[in-house]
C-alpha positions as CSV (number, residue, x, y, z in Angstrom):
1,M,23.7,9.1,-3.2
2,P,22.8,9.4,0.5
3,E,20.0,7.2,1.8
4,R,16.5,8.8,1.8
5,T,15.1,10.1,5.1
6,S,11.5,9.7,6.3
7,V,10.9,13.4,6.9
8,I,10.2,16.1,4.4
9,P,11.9,19.3,5.6
10,P,10.0,22.6,6.0
11,Y,8.9,24.4,2.9
12,V,6.9,27.3,4.4
13,P,8.2,30.7,3.2
14,Y,11.1,31.7,5.6
15,R,9.6,35.2,5.9
16,T,6.5,33.6,7.4
17,F,8.6,31.6,9.9
18,R,10.6,34.8,10.9
19,N,7.4,36.9,11.2
20,F,5.9,34.2,13.5
21,L,9.0,34.4,15.7
22,E,8.5,38.1,16.0
23,I,4.8,37.6,16.9
24,L,5.9,35.4,19.8
25,L,8.5,37.8,20.9
26,K,6.0,40.7,21.1
27,E,3.0,38.7,22.4
28,G,4.7,36.1,24.5
29,I,5.0,32.2,23.9
30,P,1.7,30.5,24.7
31,A,1.3,27.1,26.4
32,R,0.3,25.6,23.0
33,I,1.0,26.7,19.4
34,D,-2.0,26.4,17.1
35,R,-3.8,28.4,14.4
36,S,-5.4,30.7,17.0
37,V,-2.0,32.1,17.9
38,W,-1.4,33.7,14.5
39,G,-5.0,34.2,13.5
40,E,-5.5,36.1,10.2
41,R,-1.9,37.3,10.2
42,V,-0.9,34.0,8.4
43,S,-2.8,32.7,5.5
44,G,-4.5,29.3,5.7
45,S,-2.0,27.2,3.6
46,N,1.1,29.1,5.0
47,G,-0.3,28.4,8.6
48,I,-0.5,24.7,7.8
49,Q,3.0,24.7,6.4
50,L,4.2,26.8,9.4
51,M,2.8,24.4,11.9
52,T,4.5,21.5,10.0
53,A,7.9,23.3,10.0
54,L,7.7,23.9,13.8
55,K,7.0,20.1,14.3
56,V,9.7,19.0,11.8
57,L,12.3,21.2,13.4
58,G,11.4,20.1,17.0
59,L,10.2,23.5,18.0
60,V,6.9,22.1,19.2
61,N,5.8,18.5,19.9
62,Q,2.9,16.7,18.4
63,E,0.4,18.5,20.7
64,G,1.8,21.9,19.7
65,R,3.7,22.5,23.1
66,P,6.7,24.7,22.7
67,S,10.2,23.3,23.1
68,A,13.2,24.9,24.9
69,D,14.7,25.6,21.5
70,L,11.8,27.6,20.4
71,E,11.9,29.6,23.7
72,R,15.6,30.4,23.1
73,L,15.2,31.1,19.4
74,V,12.5,33.7,20.2
75,K,14.2,35.4,23.2
76,L,17.8,35.4,22.1
77,D,19.4,37.8,19.7
78,G,22.6,38.3,17.8
79,D,25.3,35.6,17.9
80,P,23.5,33.5,20.6
81,R,20.5,33.3,18.4
82,R,22.5,32.4,15.4
83,R,24.1,29.6,17.4
84,I,20.8,28.1,18.4
85,L,19.5,28.3,14.8
86,R,22.6,26.7,13.5
87,S,22.3,23.8,16.0
88,I,18.7,23.3,14.9
89,L,19.8,23.2,11.3
90,E,22.7,20.7,12.1
91,R,20.3,18.5,14.0
92,H,17.6,18.3,11.2
93,Y,19.6,18.8,8.1
94,G,22.6,16.4,8.8
95,P,23.2,15.3,5.2
96,V,23.0,18.9,3.9
97,M,25.3,20.3,6.6
98,N,27.8,17.6,5.8
99,L,28.3,19.2,2.4
100,D,31.1,21.6,1.9
101,L,28.6,24.4,1.8
102,P,31.0,27.2,1.0
103,R,32.1,25.4,-2.1
104,A,29.1,23.1,-2.9
105,T,27.7,23.2,-6.6
106,K,24.1,23.5,-7.5
107,S,24.0,19.8,-8.5
108,Q,25.5,18.7,-5.2
109,F,23.0,20.7,-3.2
110,R,20.0,19.4,-5.2
111,D,21.2,15.8,-5.0
112,V,21.3,15.8,-1.2
113,F,17.9,17.4,-1.0
114,R,16.5,14.7,-3.4
115,M,17.0,12.2,-0.5
116,F,13.9,13.7,1.1
117,G,11.9,11.9,-1.6
118,T,9.3,14.6,-2.6
119,N,8.5,16.0,-5.9
120,E,10.7,18.8,-7.5
121,A,8.3,21.6,-6.9
122,V,8.1,21.0,-3.1
123,L,11.8,20.3,-3.1
124,A,12.7,23.7,-4.5
125,K,10.7,25.3,-1.6
126,C,12.5,23.1,0.9
127,E,15.8,24.3,-0.5
128,R,14.8,28.0,-0.3
129,F,13.7,27.6,3.3
130,F,17.2,26.0,4.2
131,V,19.1,28.6,2.3
132,Q,17.5,31.6,4.0
133,A,17.7,29.9,7.4
134,A,21.3,29.1,6.8
135,L,22.1,32.7,5.9
136,D,20.1,33.8,9.0
137,A,22.3,31.5,11.1
138,G,25.5,32.9,9.6
139,I,26.3,29.8,7.7
140,E,28.4,30.4,4.5
141,L,27.0,29.2,1.3
142,S,28.6,29.0,-2.0
143,P,27.9,31.5,-4.7
144,Y,26.7,28.5,-6.9
145,V,23.9,27.7,-4.4
146,L,23.0,31.3,-4.1
147,D,23.0,31.8,-7.9
148,R,20.6,28.9,-8.2
149,R,18.1,30.8,-6.1
150,R,18.4,34.0,-8.1
151,G,18.1,32.1,-11.4
152,A,15.0,30.3,-10.1
153,R,13.4,33.7,-9.4
154,R,14.3,35.0,-12.9
155,Q,12.7,32.0,-14.6
156,A,9.5,32.3,-12.5
157,A,6.5,33.3,-14.8
158,P,4.9,36.6,-13.7
159,R,1.4,36.3,-12.4
160,P,-1.1,37.5,-15.1
161,K,-2.4,41.0,-14.5
162,A,-6.0,39.9,-14.5
163,T,-5.3,37.3,-11.8
164,A,-3.4,39.8,-9.6
165,Q,-6.4,42.2,-10.0
166,A,-8.9,39.6,-9.1
167,A,-6.9,38.7,-6.0
168,A,-6.6,42.3,-5.0
169,S,-10.4,42.8,-5.6
170,V,-11.2,39.8,-3.3
171,H,-8.9,40.9,-0.5
172,G,-9.8,44.6,-0.8
173,R,-13.6,44.4,-0.9
174,P,-14.9,41.1,0.4
175,S,-18.6,40.3,0.7
176,P,-19.0,40.0,4.5
177,G,-21.6,37.3,4.4
178,L,-19.7,35.3,1.8
179,A,-16.4,35.6,3.6
180,D,-18.0,34.3,6.9
181,H,-19.5,31.4,5.0
182,Q,-16.3,30.5,3.3
183,R,-14.4,30.8,6.7
184,S,-17.0,28.3,8.2
185,I,-16.5,25.8,5.3
186,A,-12.7,26.1,5.6
187,S,-12.8,25.5,9.3
188,M,-15.1,22.5,8.8
189,F,-12.6,20.9,6.3
190,L,-9.6,21.8,8.4
191,D,-11.0,20.3,11.5
192,K,-11.5,17.0,9.7
193,Y,-8.2,17.0,7.9
194,P,-5.7,14.8,9.7
195,Q,-2.7,16.5,11.6
196,F,0.6,16.2,9.9
197,D,3.0,13.6,11.4
198,P,6.7,13.8,10.5
199,G,6.9,10.1,11.3
200,W,4.9,9.2,8.1
201,A,6.6,7.7,5.1
202,P,7.7,10.2,2.5
203,A,5.0,9.1,0.1
204,V,2.3,9.6,2.7
205,Q,3.7,13.0,3.6
206,E,3.7,14.1,0.0
207,K,0.1,13.0,-0.5
208,W,-0.8,15.1,2.7
209,F,0.9,18.2,1.2
210,E,-0.8,17.7,-2.1
211,G,-4.2,17.2,-0.4
212,I,-3.9,20.3,1.8
213,T,-2.7,22.4,-1.1
214,R,-5.6,21.3,-3.3
215,L,-8.0,22.1,-0.5
216,Y,-6.7,25.7,-0.2
217,E,-6.7,26.1,-4.0
218,D,-10.3,25.0,-4.2
219,M,-11.3,27.5,-1.4
220,R,-9.4,30.2,-3.2
221,G,-11.4,29.3,-6.4
222,L,-14.7,29.5,-4.4
223,E,-13.6,33.0,-3.1
224,V,-12.9,34.4,-6.5
225,R,-16.1,33.0,-8.0
226,G,-18.1,34.2,-5.1
227,Q,-16.8,37.7,-5.3
228,A,-17.6,37.7,-9.0
229,L,-21.2,36.8,-8.3
230,S,-21.6,39.4,-5.5
231,V,-20.7,42.0,-8.0
232,I,-23.2,41.1,-10.7
């Protein structure tokens, strides 16, 4: 088994990452990347994960200032862009890229990702980000690795209809006063929450991810309960 690394790789949905690059292409790259750049276009928890991914991949520094790689990734297209993305993956996923990816088995792929030292649920998200980024970079992956992703989607339990309807109700007809109150509470907690540091030990990183996830789950629960009370 390869030695464990001290940095947990990105696990933001890759679509969120790609959409953010499109925002920068259309609106320009600011002097600093922070939550105000994407605003309400990226949800709270995805925004935290997006910022973490940018830092882990070296696309921004700890103060959020864009790197030359981010500039190139946003502005280039076609093969030049694929080459830049591939070089980023090679730099930050060395042990994974050292696999014979066109022939790697599911177990080989998972074993290498386990070196990052996080729990299995987060690990699966890390794998999905890499797989989609690798395909975007033109990197050939074995059918075993790709089948693992399709199998994971088939096994995922569907969201209960009542939960989906509640979520649609919250997003479709929010109570203006309640939404403003919740946003102020969320901002207060987020301002006090420590900034993610890729230099932390894996156990500390995992605690940080668990804490921020619980925070957003709690806020989501308040939103659903508050909406129910506003209807009564």
